[in-house]
C-alpha positions in Angstrom: 0.0 0.0 0.0 1.4 3.4 -1.0 1.7 6.4 1.3 -1.7 7.4 2.5 -3.1 10.9 2.0 -6.2 12.4 3.5 -9.3 13.1 1.5 -8.7 16.8 1.9 -5.3 16.4 0.2 -6.9 15.0 -2.9 -9.8 17.4 -2.9 -7.5 20.4 -2.8 -5.7 19.2 -5.9 -8.8 18.4 -7.9 -10.9 21.4 -6.9 -9.1 24.0 -9.1 -10.1 21.9 -12.2 -13.8 21.8 -11.3 -16.4 24.4 -12.4 -17.8 26.7 -9.6 -21.3 25.2 -10.0 -20.0 21.8 -8.9 -19.8 23.2 -5.4 -23.4 24.4 -5.3 -26.5 22.4 -4.3 -28.6 21.0 -7.2 -32.3 21.2 -6.3 -33.2 19.8 -9.7 -32.4 16.3 -8.3 -35.7 16.5 -6.4 -37.6 15.9 -9.7 -36.2 12.3 -9.6 -37.3 12.1 -6.0 -40.8 13.3 -6.9 -41.0 10.6 -9.6 -40.1 7.9 -7.0 -42.5 9.3 -4.5 -45.4 9.1 -7.0 -44.4 5.5 -7.9 -44.4 4.5 -4.3 -47.7 6.1 -3.4 -49.3 4.7 -6.6 -47.9 1.2 -6.1 -49.1 1.0 -2.5 -52.6 2.3 -3.4 -52.8 -0.2 -6.3 -52.0 -3.1 -4.1 -54.3 -1.8 -1.3 -57.5 -1.2 -3.4 -56.9 -3.7 -6.3 -57.8 -7.3 -6.4 -55.2 -8.5 -8.9 -53.5 -11.8 -9.1 -50.4 -12.4 -7.0 -48.0 -12.1 -9.9 -49.2 -8.6 -10.7 -48.8 -7.6 -7.1 -45.3 -9.1 -7.2 -44.4 -7.0 -10.3 -45.6 -3.9 -8.4 -43.6 -5.0 -5.4 -40.5 -5.1 -7.5 -41.1 -1.6 -8.8 -41.7 -0.5 -5.2 -38.5 -2.1 -4.0 -36.4 -0.4 -6.7 -38.2 2.9 -5.9 -37.4 2.5 -2.1 -33.7 2.0 -3.0 -33.7 4.9 -5.5 -35.3 7.4 -3.3 -33.0 6.3 -0.5 -30.0 7.1 -2.6 -31.4 10.5 -3.1 -32.0 10.9 0.6 -28.3 10.1 1.1 -27.4 13.0 -1.2 -29.9 15.3 0.3 -28.6 14.8 3.8 -25.1 15.6 2.7 -26.4 19.0 1.7 -25.8 18.5 -2.0 -29.5 19.2 -3.0 -30.7 21.9 -0.6 -28.7 23.7 2.1 -31.4 24.9 4.6 -31.1 22.5 7.5 -34.9 22.2 8.2 -35.7 21.5 4.5 -32.7 19.2 4.1 -33.9 17.1 7.2 -37.5 17.1 6.0 -36.7 15.9 2.5 -34.2 13.5 3.8 -36.7 12.1 6.2 -39.2 11.5 3.5 -36.6 9.9 1.2 -35.4 7.5 3.9 -39.0 6.8 5.3 -39.3 3.5 3.5 -35.9 2.4 5.0 -37.0 3.5 8.5 -33.9 5.7 9.1 -34.2 9.2 10.5 -32.2 12.1 9.2 -30.5 13.2 12.4 -29.3 9.6 13.2 -28.2 9.2 9.6 -26.1 12.4 9.6 -24.5 11.2 12.9 -23.8 7.6 11.8 -23.0 8.2 8.2 -21.9 11.8 7.6 -19.9 12.2 10.8 -18.7 8.8 12.0 -18.4 6.9 8.7 -17.1 9.7 6.5 -14.6 11.1 9.0 -13.3 7.7 10.1 -13.7 5.5 6.9 -12.2 2.1 7.3 -10.8 2.8 10.8 -11.2 -0.4 12.8 -12.3 1.3 16.0 -14.3 4.4 14.9 -15.9 3.6 11.6 -19.3 2.0 12.5 -19.4 0.3 9.0 -16.0 -1.3 9.2 -15.7 -5.0 9.5 -13.8 -6.7 12.3 -10.1 -7.6 12.6 -8.6 -10.9 13.7 -8.2 -9.3 17.2 -11.9 -8.7 17.4 -12.5 -12.3 16.2 -10.8 -13.7 19.3 -13.0 -11.4 21.5 -16.4 -12.3 19.9 -17.7 -15.8 20.5 -20.3 -15.7 17.7 -17.6 -14.9 15.2 -15.7 -18.0 16.2 -18.8 -20.1 15.5 -19.5 -18.4 12.2 -16.0 -18.8 10.8 -16.0 -22.5 11.4 -18.5 -22.7 8.5 -17.1 -23.1 4.9 -16.5 -19.9 3.0 -19.0 -20.8 0.3 -21.7 -21.3 2.9 -20.9 -18.1 4.8 -21.1 -16.2 1.5 -24.4 -17.8 0.7 -25.9 -16.8 4.0 -24.3 -13.3 3.8 -25.7 -12.6 0.4 -29.1 -13.9 1.4 -29.1 -11.6 4.4 -28.4 -8.6 2.1 -32.2 -8.5 2.1 -32.2 -7.6 5.8 -28.8 -6.1 6.5 -29.5 -2.4 6.1 -32.6 -2.5 8.3 -30.7 -4.5 11.0 -27.7 -2.2 10.8 -29.8 0.9 11.0 -31.5 -0.5 14.2 -28.0 -1.2 15.6 -26.9 2.3 14.9 -30.0 3.8 16.6 -29.2 1.9 19.8 -25.5 2.7 19.5 -25.8 6.4 19.1 -29.2 7.5 20.6 -27.7 8.1 24.1 -24.9 10.4 22.6 -27.4 13.1 21.7 -28.5 15.8 24.1 -32.0 15.5 25.4 -33.8 17.7 22.8 -32.0 16.1 19.9 -32.4 12.6 21.4 -36.2 13.1 21.5 -36.1 14.0 17.8 -34.0 11.0 17.0 -36.5 8.7 18.8 -39.4 10.4 17.1 -37.8 10.0 13.7 -37.2 6.3 14.5 -40.7 5.6 15.7 -42.8 7.4 13.1 -41.7 5.4 10.0 -42.1 2.1 11.8 -45.5 3.2 13.1 -46.5 4.1 9.5 -45.6 0.7 8.1 -47.0 -1.2 11.0 -50.2 0.9 10.7 -50.4 0.0 7.1 -50.2 -3.7 8.1 -53.1 -3.3 10.5 -55.1 -1.4 7.8 -54.7 -3.7 4.8 -53.8 -7.1 6.3 -50.7 -9.2 6.0 -51.3 -10.6 2.5 -51.4 -7.1 0.9 -48.8 -5.7 3.2 -46.4 -8.4 2.1 -46.5 -7.0 -1.4 -47.0 -3.3 -0.5 -44.1 -3.1 2.0 -42.2 -6.3 3.1 -41.1 -7.6 -0.3 -40.2 -4.1 -1.5 -38.2 -3.6 1.7 -36.3 -6.8 1.1 -35.5 -5.8 -2.5 -34.4 -2.3 -1.4 -32.2 -3.8 1.3 -30.5 -6.0 -1.2 -29.8 -3.2 -3.7 -28.5 -0.8 -1.0 -26.3 -3.4 0.7 -24.9 -4.6 -2.7 -23.5 -1.1 -3.1 -22.4 -0.6 0.5 -20.7 -4.0 0.6 -18.7 -3.2 -2.5 -17.9 0.4 -1.4 -15.3 -0.6 1.2 -15.2 -4.3 2.1 -12.6 -5.3 -0.4 -10.4 -2.4 0.8 -7.9 -2.4 3.7 -8.4 -0.9 7.1 -6.4 2.3 7.2 -5.0 4.7 9.9 -5.4 7.6 7.5 -8.7 8.3 5.8 -7.5 7.9 2.2 -10.4 7.4 -0.2 -8.1 6.1 -2.9 -7.0 3.4 -0.6 -10.1 2.6 1.4 -12.9 3.0 -1.2 -14.0 1.3 -4.4 -16.0 2.8 -7.2 -18.1 0.3 -9.1 -19.3 0.6 -12.6 -22.9 -0.1 -13.7 -24.9 0.7 -16.9 -25.6 4.4 -17.4 -29.3 3.9 -16.9 -28.6 2.4 -13.5 -26.5 5.3 -12.6 -29.3 7.6 -13.6 -31.8 5.7 -11.4 -29.4 5.5 -8.5 -28.1 9.1 -8.6 -24.5 8.0 -9.4 -24.2 6.2 -6.1 -21.7 3.9 -7.8 -19.1 6.7 -7.8 -18.1 6.1 -4.2 -14.5 7.2 -4.2 -15.6 10.5 -5.8 -18.2 10.8 -3.1 -15.7 10.3 -0.3 -13.5 13.1 -1.8 -16.4 15.5 -2.1 -19.3 14.3 0.1 -21.2 17.6 -0.1 -21.0 17.8 -3.9 -24.0 16.7 -6.0 -23.3 13.3 -7.5 -24.2 14.9 -10.9 -20.6 16.0 -11.0 -18.9 12.8 -9.9 -18.2 11.6 -13.5 -16.1 14.8 -13.9 -14.3 14.2 -10.6 -13.6 10.6 -11.8 -11.9 11.9 -14.9 -9.5 14.0 -12.9 -8.7 11.3 -10.4 -7.9 8.9 -13.2 -5.6 11.5 -14.8 -3.8 12.4 -11.6 -3.6 9.0 -9.7 -4.4 6.2 -12.2 -2.3 3.7 -10.2 -4.1 4.4 -6.9 -7.7 4.5 -8.1 -9.8 1.4 -7.5 -12.7 0.8 -10.0 -14.5 -2.5 -10.8 -17.7 -3.6 -12.5 -20.4 -4.2 -9.8 -20.9 -7.9 -10.8 -17.1 -8.5 -10.5 -17.0 -6.8 -7.2 -19.8 -8.9 -5.8 -18.2 -12.1 -7.1 -14.9 -11.0 -5.4 -16.8 -10.5 -2.1 -18.3 -13.9 -2.5 -14.9 -15.5 -2.9 -13.1 -13.7 0.0 -13.7 -13.6 3.8 -14.7 -10.5 5.7 -12.2 -10.6 8.5 -9.1 -8.4 8.5 -5.6 -9.7 9.1 -2.9 -7.0 9.8 -5.4 -4.5 8.4 -4.1 -5.0 4.8 -5.3 -8.6 4.2 -8.4 -10.7 4.7 -8.3 -14.0 6.6 -10.2 -17.2 7.0 -8.8 -18.0 10.5 -9.6 -21.7 11.1 -8.2 -22.6 7.7 -5.3 -20.2 7.9 -6.1 -18.8 4.4 -5.0 -15.2 3.8 -6.2 -13.1 0.9 -5.1 -9.7 -0.3 -7.2 -6.5 -0.2 -7.4 -3.9 -3.0 -4.0 -2.3 -3.3 -2.4 -5.1 -1.3 -2.3 -8.1 -3.6 -5.9 -8.8 -4.3 -6.5 -9.5 -8.0 -10.2 -10.1 -8.7 -9.4 -11.9 -11.9 -7.1 -14.4 -10.2 -7.7 -14.6 -6.4 -4.7 -16.1 -4.7 -4.7 -17.7 -1.3 -1.6 -18.0 1.0 -1.1 -19.6 4.3 -1.2 -17.5 7.5 2.3 -16.6 8.7 
């Protein structure tokens, strides 16, 4: 791994080459959010009042699931201040966008904007970082999990993509809620309760069978999409003592129409360099990164990144490598010997 630099170091060298409007919020992104909002309301109403066959309900569920994820990606951008800057409006729009995923804006800004972005891939302080071998020896459940074969662990892990964001969001609520002062804590609790109350209320109103298609299946689909991105964002990269986005972050590539629907969420290295910038300008940022630091930039097709995740364990060894402890198999991380086209395994030293 080459010498690490802070995200500010990179940003300072790219900024002079970017147009002034790249540093301004882009309210026009809300048109995409409005489209998703109408799709969600229409889909739920269609399932609630209609008496269609199960397969039509399932198709509507899929549209809802993709819409939950899409509007969630916009909520992520809104809460970074890249769409609107007024705090009350940013929080209101962010709350609406993250409502299907049951995550409140104040908690999200604490968990994601502050803790994750400031401490990305730091073992102790990034709430999204995976455990090291040292933590493995301290956590009994990890010892049990890692006795299972890698292929079986990967199967279970990918299956649980359908639940992971929801579960992690619940964990972050209980982890951080006590850190807020009383007034803010009450807001965080209210923002946690209201979305859940909405969806449970919908269940009581329309019954389980319709709720399954109107909310539960869409939530599982949205979870899978969101976690597919989040897992590839950092989990093939090393743990680092310096928050260097070119070392600790991966940009994935997807078809252009997917980038359009997902608000360029695939451009994750670019996002970590300029988190308050509208993702509209991330392709331009990417061009300059690849010109300035082509040997440091990590980019991979989404499918290849997911396959690489499947083939490697999620436990860090010496921060720079991944390890399957009971078998003593050690794998590289990006920038530290991991070749997705030919994954090599060596024995633990």
